[in-house]
N, C-alpha and C positions, 0 to 999 in steps of 0.2 A: 600499445600505448601504456597500459596500466595493466596490473596482475588480477584481471578479472576473472571470473567462472569461465572455466574452459568450455563448458557447455554452450555457452552464450557467442556463438561463432559471429554473429552479426556484428559484434562490437569491434572485430577484426576486419571488417568490411568484407567478409565473405556471405555469399548468397548460397539460400538452400537450392538443392537440384530441383525439387519439386516443392510447390506452396502447401499441398496437402500429401502427407504420405504416412504410412503406417510402420511404426516401429515394433518390430518382431521381437526385440529384446524386453521392452518394457510392456508390450500389449495395449498400447493406445495409439491414437492419430495425433501425428504433429500438424498443425496448421500456423504456417508462416507469413500467409498473405494478409494484405492489409483489407480488401474488399471480400475476402472469405472470413475473416474475422468480424467485421462489421456486419454480416450475413448472419452469424453465429449469434452474436452478441446481442442482435436486435430481433430475434424470434425464439423467444422462451418456450413457447408452443411446440417447437420442433426439437429444440435444443436446451435440455433441462439442467438448472443448476443442481439438482439432486443428484450428486455424484455418489453418495452412500450407498445407493443400491447395488452398485457394482463391488461394494468392499465388503469384507467378511462382517458377520454381524457384531455389532457393538453396543455398548450401553448407550440406550437412545437418550438418556438424561444429558449426555455429552454433546449430542447435535441438535436437540429440541430448542427452538427458539434461534438457531444459528441463520440470521437473515441472509447469509453468503449461499447457503445452499437452499433456499426455498423458493418456490415459484409461485404465482398467483393460484388462489387468491390469498393464501396465507402472507405470501410477501407483502403482499399490497398493504394488507390489514397492518402488519407489524411496523411496515417503515412509515406508516402515516402517524405511528404513535410518537416518533421522535422528529419529525420532519420541522417541527415549531421552532426546535432548537438551534435550526441551520437555516431560517428565513434570511433573506437578505438584510432585514433590519437588525435581526438578534446579532449576525455575523459582524454588520458594520459597528455595532454598539461594543464590540468586543476590541475595536482598534485601539484605544486609548490603555487598555488593561495589556495587550500585546505589546505594544510600544514601550511601556514602562517596564514589563518585563525582560524584554530585550536588552534595554539600558542595564538593568539590575544584573544581569547575566553577566553582561561585558564588562562591568564594572569589577567583577571578580577575576577577570582573565589576567594571568601573570604573563607580562610582556613577551618573556622567552620561553613560554610554555603553553602556547595556545593551541588547543586540540579543537576544532570546530564541532565535531559530535558530541565530545563529552561536556564542552563549556556552553553550547547554544543549542545547536540543532536537536539533541535529545531532550533536553530540560525545558526548552520553551515549548513545545507541542503537548507534552505529556502532561505539564502543568495546567496547560488551558484545557484539555480535554478531561484532566482529573477534576477541574473546577466545574466543569459543565456537568460530569455525572455526578458531582456530590461526594467525592471520596477524596482523602487527604493527599494534596498534592507533593506532601512531605514524604510520602511511601514510594517515590518516584526510583529509588534506587532498587527496592524490590520489585518494581514493574521491569526495569531494565535486566534484571537477574532473570526474572520467569522469561519475559520475551525472547531475549538472546537464547536461552535453553530451548525455545520452541524452534527458532530457525538456525540452528547449529549444525544441523546435519548437512552435508554434502551430497548425500545420496538421492537419485531421484525414485520416488517411489515406484514400484514395478507389479502390474497385473499379472506379470507371467511367474512370479514367485509362488512356491506353494503356500497354500492356505495358512501354515503353522508361522511361516517366515511373514506374510502379511499381517496376521494377527498380533507377533512381536513387534512389528513396526508400528502398528496401531497402538499397541499398548505403551511403547515408549513416547509416543505423541501425547498419550492421555497422561503419562506420568509428568510431561513436561508442562502441560497446562493447566494440571490439577490445583498447584498452589494459587494460582490467580483464581480459579473458579471457587475455590474454598475462601479466598479472601473477599471475593465480591459476595458472595454466598452471606457472610457474616455481616456485611453492610447490608445487604437487602434486608436483613433480618431485623435489624436495627431500624431499616425505614419503614417495617410493617408495624413496629411497634410505635415508633416515633416518626411521623412524616417530616421531611427535611427538604430544601431546596436542592434540585439536581434531576437529572435523567433518570438516574438509578430509582429514586423515589416515586418519580414518576410512572416509571415502567411497573414497580411494586404495585401502585394503587391503579393502574391501567385497567379498562376492560375492552374486551374483544368479542363482540357478538355477545354481550353481557355477561361474559365471564371473565376474572381475573386471570393473569398469565400465572402459570406455574412457577414453581421456585426454579426450575431448570431452564423455563423460556426466559425469565428475568436475567438468570446469571450469563448464560450464553450470549444473549444480544448485548447486554452490557460489555462482556469481553470482548466481542468484536467492536463495539464501539470504542474502547480503550486502547485496543490493540491498532485496530486500522485509523483510529483518530490521531495516532502520533506517528506511527512508524512510517507513513508515507510522506509526510511533512518533513520527518528526521532526513530520511534520503534525499527528498527534494532539495533541502537546503545544501546537503553536503556537495549532490551531485552538480548542483547550478553552480556553486563556487569552484568546484574542481572543473567542470566543464570550460568555464569562463577563463581560469588561470591557463588552461591547455590552449586557449585561443585568444591571444592578447589582443589581436584586432578587435574582436567582438567585447573583450572586457574593457577596452578603450572606449568603444562606442558607450557602452553601460555607464561608466563613470562620467562621461559628457554629458550623458542625458539620460537622467533617473527614468523618464517616461517609457524607456526601453525595458526597465525591469521587470513588468507583467509577460513582455515577449520573451525575455530571456528564460523566466520560467516554463513557458509553455515550451520553448524549444529545448530546454532542458528534459522536461517530460517525456519528449519524442526521443531525444537523443541517448538519454540513458533512463530509460522507463523503470520506475522502482519496483512493482510488482509486472515482472517480466511475461508472468505466466498466469492464464486463469483456465478452469476446466469447466467442460459442459457434457453432457450425455445425450445420444441421438436416442428419440423417443420412438421413432421408424426408421426405415431405410431412407437414407438421403443421398443426393448428390450434390458435392461441394468441391468446387474448384475443378469441375470435370471428373471427379473421382467419385465411384460409390463406395458408400459406407453403410454397413448392416444396422440393424436396430441395437440399442442397448451396448454402445461402444462408447467408450469415454474419448474425448478430443481435448487435448491441450492446447490452446491458444496462446501461441507465442508473441503477445502483441508488443513484446520489444522489438521483435524481429519484423511484424506487420508494421512497425512505426520507421522502419528502413526499408519498407517496400518501394523500390523506383518505380513501379507503376503507379505510386500515388504522390511520392515526394522527389521532386527533382534535387539531384546531388544529395541522397540521403544521409551519407556519411560525412557531411559536413554541416558543422554547427553554424547556423543562421539566424540570428535574432529578429532579422526582420523578415522571415518566411511567413509569406500570407497568401492564401489561408494556411492553417497547420492543423488539420483535423487528426491530430494525434489521439491514440487511443490509452493514454497514460491513466487516465480517470475512468476507463470503462466506455460503455455504451449500453443504450437501451435501459431497461427497467432497474438494471443494478449499478447504474453510473453512480459514482462516488458520491453518497450522500454528504461528505464532509469536504468536496472540493472546493465550494467557496472559502471554507475556513482555511484551507489547505494554502489557497491563492492568497488570500490575506495575510497570514503568518508568514509564507514567504516574501510577499512584497514587503512588510514592514520591518521585518528581520534583516533581510538584505540591505535596504537603505539605511537601516541604522547602522548595519556591519560597516557597509562602505564609507558612511559619514565618518564614524570613529577610527577605521584605519584605512586611509587613502592608500595606503602601500601594499595594501594585504597582497600575499600571495602564498603559494606553496613552500613548503621548507625541501629544497633538493637532497637533504642529509637524511629526511625521516618520509620514507615513502608511504602513500595512503594505503590502507587496508579495506578490503570490501567484504559484504555479506557473504557467508559461505553458502546458504541456499541457492539452488539452481535456479529457483523461481523467483529470486530477488535481483535486483540491479542496484546496488548503494553501498556508498563508503561505509566503513564501519568506524574508521578513525582519520582523521585528516588532518595532521599537523600543520600549522601555519606560522610564517613570519609578519611581523606588522611593521618593520621598519627598514 
């Protein structure tokens, strides 16, 4: 249907031969099944998020405080520092600001040159998360430059490569994220001198077990919040519009009954899962999906494929916005369930309603095809040209 990443075979309606299998070329285990993914994501004691221990040694300052790769108790302590910013009340109080921003961004749309990601799906969530962090949202052009660089590779990392090649790839990753870390480091230093509103300043002055976070912990934690805080919503918005446009009957239902917008977002997260893969490591020998896996092995959970597991979802390759229940894994599961999921859902609901109000004839442009994120671990539109009349 679309020119998506060739490695994501489930988007073409194909099924894996085995729900758990070892990849001889890449040196890790692929997990494609829904119940198997739920089992792994729900048991951090057996399946660790600390994948760095299987990789060549690197500068610890680049991983310290990266909440995505932490297990309890450190994970729990760091996560608790920012949960106040994503409580139901705080998120609900952002509704007016998000609605206003959406309207302002759409005011600038040129009727004959509307590209959804550039004009709305990227700037909206990045402005919101930048304001929450307390960094200038006017720098969003820089954020996009840096984040695009982080996810531009089309290669899948391989544990079978020799150490020199692995080191080279890790160095490239470091170089890609370094400008963002330096930027956040400068703002963190300003916050140390003069406290100001925002999560970044909160992190700078927070204490865990009576100790302040190190500069590296603050910067890496803030980088995760900034990147994850917008890229999921960017892909969610683009994917939802694209999926609805490809299924006119579903789009018509949403247009008739806006109460279906939240369900359309959930089904979009299942149908086109933004973060298609997450990694875990076995702490000891495990049996998963009837397959024996040794200790200290990396698992790549293809949640995008799990979200199309016919054992869990009837007609998994069909977009059905009335699907209920819909236990997709688009926001993860367990202790690493996406901290910003309520915010992403709110941004999606408000932005889509304003978008559909403003452009009742909205549709994709047949003469300008969408493009997709190049990373094999992401499923999301990179550009989506639209027609409005």
